[in-house]
C-alpha positions as CSV (number, residue, x, y, z in Angstrom):
1,X,5.7,22.7,-32.8
2,X,5.1,19.1,-33.9
3,X,1.5,18.0,-34.6
4,X,1.7,15.4,-31.8
5,X,2.7,18.1,-29.2
6,X,0.0,20.4,-30.5
7,X,-2.5,17.5,-30.1
8,X,-1.2,16.8,-26.6
9,X,-1.6,20.5,-25.6
10,X,-5.2,20.6,-27.0
11,X,-6.0,17.4,-25.1
12,X,-4.5,18.8,-21.9
13,X,-6.6,21.9,-22.2
14,X,-9.7,19.8,-22.6
15,X,-8.9,17.7,-19.6
16,X,-8.2,20.8,-17.6
17,X,-11.6,22.2,-18.5
18,X,-13.2,18.8,-17.6
19,X,-11.4,18.9,-14.2
20,X,-12.7,22.3,-13.3
21,X,-16.1,21.6,-14.8
22,X,-16.5,18.4,-12.7
23,X,-14.5,19.0,-9.5
24,X,-14.8,15.3,-8.4
25,X,-12.6,14.4,-11.3
26,X,-9.7,16.5,-10.2
27,X,-8.0,13.8,-8.1
28,X,-8.5,11.0,-10.7
29,X,-7.0,13.3,-13.4
30,X,-4.0,14.2,-11.1
31,X,-3.4,10.5,-10.4
32,X,-3.6,9.7,-14.1
33,X,-1.0,12.3,-14.9
34,X,1.2,11.1,-12.1
35,X,1.0,7.5,-13.4
36,X,1.7,8.8,-16.9
37,X,5.0,10.4,-15.8
38,X,6.0,7.2,-14.0
39,X,5.0,5.0,-17.0
40,X,7.0,7.3,-19.2
41,X,10.0,6.5,-17.0
42,X,9.4,2.8,-17.7
43,X,9.0,3.7,-21.4
44,X,12.5,5.2,-21.5
45,X,13.9,1.9,-20.3
46,X,11.8,-0.1,-22.8
47,X,13.5,1.9,-25.6
48,X,16.7,0.1,-24.5
49,X,14.9,-3.3,-24.3
50,X,15.0,-3.3,-20.5
51,X,12.2,-3.4,-18.0
52,X,12.1,-2.6,-14.3
53,X,9.7,-4.3,-11.9
54,X,10.8,-2.0,-9.0
55,X,10.7,1.6,-10.3
56,X,7.9,2.5,-7.9
57,X,10.7,2.8,-5.3
58,X,11.7,6.2,-6.8
59,X,8.1,7.5,-6.6
60,X,8.2,6.3,-3.0
61,X,11.5,8.0,-2.2
62,X,10.2,11.3,-3.6
63,X,6.9,11.0,-1.7
64,X,8.6,10.3,1.6
65,X,11.1,13.1,1.0
66,X,8.2,15.5,0.5
67,X,6.4,14.3,3.6
68,X,9.5,14.4,5.8
69,X,10.6,17.8,4.7
70,X,7.1,19.2,4.8
71,X,6.7,18.1,8.4
72,X,10.2,19.2,9.5
73,X,10.1,22.6,7.7
74,X,6.5,23.7,7.5
75,X,7.4,26.9,5.7
76,X,8.6,25.2,2.5
77,X,6.6,25.9,-0.6
78,X,5.0,23.1,-2.4
79,X,6.9,23.7,-5.6
80,X,10.2,23.5,-3.7
81,X,9.1,20.3,-2.1
82,X,8.4,18.8,-5.5
83,X,11.8,19.9,-6.7
84,X,13.5,18.4,-3.6
85,X,11.6,15.2,-3.8
86,X,12.5,14.7,-7.5
87,X,16.1,15.6,-6.7
88,X,16.2,12.8,-4.0
89,X,15.0,10.3,-6.6
90,X,17.6,11.5,-9.1
91,X,20.4,11.0,-6.6
92,X,19.1,7.6,-5.7
93,X,18.8,6.7,-9.4
94,X,22.4,7.8,-10.0
95,X,23.7,5.6,-7.2
96,X,21.5,2.5,-7.8
97,X,21.8,2.9,-11.6
98,X,25.6,2.6,-11.4
99,X,25.1,-0.9,-10.1
100,X,22.1,-2.2,-12.0
101,X,23.1,-1.1,-15.5
102,X,25.7,-3.8,-15.4
103,X,23.0,-6.3,-16.0
104,X,20.4,-6.9,-18.7
105,X,17.0,-8.4,-19.3
106,X,15.5,-10.5,-16.5
107,X,18.5,-9.8,-14.2
108,X,18.0,-6.1,-14.6
109,X,14.3,-6.3,-13.9
110,X,14.6,-8.6,-10.8
111,X,17.4,-6.5,-9.3
112,X,15.2,-3.4,-9.4
113,X,12.4,-5.5,-7.9
114,X,14.7,-6.8,-5.1
115,X,15.9,-3.3,-4.2
116,X,12.4,-1.9,-4.1
117,X,11.3,-4.6,-1.7
118,X,14.3,-3.8,0.5
119,X,13.0,-0.2,0.6
120,X,9.5,-1.4,1.3
121,X,10.6,-3.5,4.2
122,X,12.7,-0.7,5.7
123,X,9.8,1.8,5.5
124,X,7.5,-0.7,7.2
125,X,9.9,-1.5,10.0
126,X,11.4,1.8,11.1
127,X,8.2,3.2,12.6
128,X,9.8,6.0,14.5
129,X,11.0,7.6,11.4
130,X,8.7,6.4,8.6
131,X,5.4,5.9,10.5
132,X,5.6,2.2,9.6
133,X,2.7,0.8,7.6
134,X,0.6,3.8,8.6
135,X,3.0,6.0,6.6
136,X,3.5,9.8,7.0
137,X,1.0,12.6,6.6
138,X,1.8,15.2,4.0
139,X,0.8,18.6,5.4
140,X,-0.8,20.9,2.7
141,X,1.9,23.5,1.9
142,X,1.6,26.8,0.2
143,X,1.9,27.0,-3.5
144,X,3.8,30.0,-4.9
145,X,3.4,31.6,-1.4
146,X,-0.4,31.2,-1.5
147,X,-2.2,29.4,1.3
148,X,-5.0,27.6,-0.5
149,X,-8.1,25.7,0.6
150,X,-8.4,22.0,-0.3
151,X,-10.5,22.6,-3.5
152,X,-8.2,25.4,-4.6
153,X,-5.1,23.3,-3.8
154,X,-6.4,20.4,-5.9
155,X,-7.1,22.7,-8.8
156,X,-3.6,24.2,-8.6
157,X,-2.1,20.7,-8.5
158,X,-4.1,19.7,-11.5
159,X,-2.8,22.7,-13.5
160,X,0.7,21.9,-12.2
161,X,0.4,18.2,-13.2
162,X,-0.7,19.1,-16.7
163,X,2.0,21.6,-17.2
164,X,4.6,19.2,-15.9
165,X,3.3,16.5,-18.1
166,X,3.5,18.7,-21.2
167,X,7.0,19.6,-20.3
168,X,8.2,16.1,-19.8
169,X,6.5,14.9,-23.0
170,X,8.4,17.6,-24.9
171,X,11.7,17.0,-23.2
172,X,11.6,13.2,-23.4
173,X,10.5,13.2,-27.0
174,X,13.5,15.5,-27.8
175,X,15.7,13.0,-25.9
176,X,14.3,10.1,-28.0
177,X,15.2,12.0,-31.2
178,X,18.6,13.0,-30.0
179,X,21.8,11.1,-30.7
180,X,21.8,9.8,-27.1
181,X,18.2,8.6,-27.4
182,X,18.9,6.9,-30.7
183,X,21.9,5.2,-29.3
184,X,19.9,4.1,-26.3
185,X,17.4,2.4,-28.6
186,X,20.4,0.7,-30.3
187,X,21.1,-1.2,-27.0
188,X,17.9,-3.2,-27.7
189,X,19.0,-4.1,-31.2
190,X,22.8,-4.5,-31.2
191,X,24.7,-3.5,-28.1
192,X,27.9,-5.1,-29.3
193,X,28.0,-2.8,-32.4
194,X,27.7,0.2,-30.1
195,X,30.8,-0.9,-28.2
196,X,32.7,-1.4,-31.5
197,X,31.8,2.2,-32.4
198,X,33.4,3.4,-29.2
199,X,30.1,4.2,-27.5
200,X,29.6,3.0,-23.9
201,X,26.3,1.1,-23.7
202,X,26.6,1.0,-19.9
203,X,26.9,4.8,-19.7
204,X,24.0,5.3,-22.1
205,X,21.8,3.0,-20.1
206,X,22.8,4.8,-16.9
207,X,21.8,8.1,-18.3
208,X,18.4,6.6,-19.4
209,X,18.0,5.0,-16.0
210,X,18.6,8.3,-14.2
211,X,16.0,10.0,-16.5
212,X,13.5,7.3,-15.7
213,X,14.1,7.7,-12.0
214,X,13.6,11.4,-12.3
215,X,10.3,10.9,-14.0
216,X,9.1,8.5,-11.4
217,X,10.3,10.9,-8.7
218,X,8.3,13.8,-10.1
219,X,5.3,11.5,-10.2
220,X,5.8,10.5,-6.5
221,X,6.2,14.1,-5.4
222,X,2.9,15.2,-7.0
223,X,1.2,12.0,-5.8
224,X,2.2,12.6,-2.2
225,X,0.9,16.2,-2.2
226,X,-2.4,15.2,-3.9
227,X,-3.1,12.4,-1.5
228,X,-1.9,14.0,1.7
229,X,-0.4,10.7,2.8
230,X,2.5,8.5,1.8
231,X,2.8,4.8,2.8
232,X,5.2,2.0,2.0
233,X,2.6,0.7,-0.6
234,X,3.9,3.5,-2.9
235,X,7.0,1.4,-3.4
236,X,5.4,-2.1,-3.4
237,X,6.0,-4.3,-6.4
238,X,2.3,-4.1,-7.4
239,X,2.6,-0.3,-8.0
240,X,5.7,-1.0,-10.1
241,X,3.5,-3.5,-12.0
242,X,0.9,-0.8,-12.6
243,X,3.6,1.4,-14.2
244,X,4.7,-1.4,-16.5
245,X,1.0,-2.1,-17.3
246,X,0.4,1.5,-18.3
247,X,3.6,1.7,-20.3
248,X,2.7,-1.4,-22.4
249,X,-0.9,-0.2,-22.7
250,X,0.1,3.2,-24.1
251,X,3.1,2.1,-26.0
252,X,6.7,3.4,-25.9
253,X,6.8,4.7,-29.5
254,X,6.1,8.2,-28.4
255,X,6.2,10.0,-25.1
256,X,2.5,10.8,-25.3
257,X,1.7,7.1,-25.2
258,X,2.4,6.8,-21.4
259,X,-0.3,9.5,-20.7
260,X,-2.8,7.9,-23.1
261,X,-2.3,4.6,-21.3
262,X,-2.5,6.3,-17.8
263,X,-5.7,8.1,-18.5
264,X,-7.3,4.9,-19.9
265,X,-6.0,2.9,-17.0
266,X,-7.2,5.2,-14.3
267,X,-10.7,5.6,-15.6
268,X,-11.0,2.0,-16.6
269,X,-10.0,1.0,-13.0
270,X,-12.4,3.5,-11.5
271,X,-15.4,2.5,-13.4
272,X,-14.6,-1.2,-13.4
273,X,-14.3,-1.1,-9.6
274,X,-17.7,0.7,-9.4
275,X,-19.5,-1.7,-11.8
276,X,-17.8,-5.0,-11.1
277,X,-16.1,-4.4,-7.7
278,X,-15.2,-8.1,-7.2
279,X,-13.6,-8.5,-10.6
280,X,-12.1,-5.2,-11.7
281,X,-8.6,-6.8,-11.9
282,X,-10.1,-9.2,-14.5
283,X,-11.3,-6.3,-16.6
284,X,-7.8,-4.7,-16.5
285,X,-6.1,-8.0,-17.3
286,X,-8.4,-8.7,-20.2
287,X,-7.8,-5.2,-21.6
288,X,-4.1,-5.7,-21.5
289,X,-4.3,-9.1,-23.3
290,X,-6.4,-7.5,-26.0
291,X,-3.9,-4.6,-26.4
292,X,-0.9,-6.9,-26.6
293,X,-2.6,-9.2,-29.1
294,X,-4.1,-6.7,-31.4
295,X,-1.9,-3.6,-30.8
296,X,1.6,-4.8,-29.8
297,X,2.9,-1.2,-30.1
298,X,0.3,0.0,-27.7
299,X,-2.4,2.7,-28.3
300,X,0.1,5.2,-29.6
301,X,1.1,2.7,-32.2
302,X,-2.5,2.7,-33.5
303,X,-2.5,6.5,-33.8
304,X,0.9,6.4,-35.6
305,X,-0.4,3.8,-38.0
306,X,-3.5,5.9,-38.8
307,X,-1.4,9.0,-39.3
308,X,0.9,7.1,-41.7
309,X,-2.1,5.8,-43.6
310,X,-3.6,9.3,-44.0
311,X,-0.2,10.8,-45.0
312,X,0.2,8.0,-47.6
313,X,-3.1,8.9,-49.3
314,X,-2.8,10.8,-52.6
């Protein structure tokens, strides 16, 4: 196992211990891991030099799928609901991706934003099916056939979120190192050369887009179960902006970066809102400016630079 993955596993074990040692931190930690998965989806697109301002729609699709199926079929297990919610986002990503991968740069980003706002409007207007702006309640399901109390359910979700995060870090990092992942990164540098080599840049970007939709979908499924409620705000452009913020904060050089950025973002937001409730957005904005100016590759870029310096020592 690579040192970075070993470090991620150790950090996950520490966070798990913190979550069970301080029960009030369970939900913030779950949310941080959810945001990390979604930000990793944005990071996949950043590898290709593209950015989406509407990827929260996939988290929203998964969340509503979980809520709808959970209410219509109360006997469904929570793990199955997560799988079905993620599958719904994958299908949506395959369909939408076939259209948006034809475009690049600002057109790519704004098309995703426009589609997410269409979904946001539909969810708000069709009250009979979606609950309108009030959203849908997510009934607490069983997990692995066990009917758990709320504290136990939160603990199980934290374990599940950590295990899912480790799995996607491993899988996405392998994808980055694969020939398909390397070719995806080549879209950013020289897409024309890829076409001359007989490689379809559009197909590569579509594959990366579906992967990013799946990561956001997994995030939305876990988010819906942890909150017990899904609303159209899950797909609003501000939520998509948070995912982009976290992806830039953590850096896209390694899959771990999204989770480093998510943890920092969630706790910075929590404490900034408590200490300077009227200006917590200012704190977040100033943090992002500092990161972009001094660490253009994000926090994970700082760790990589330190490791390279250590390895270069005699």
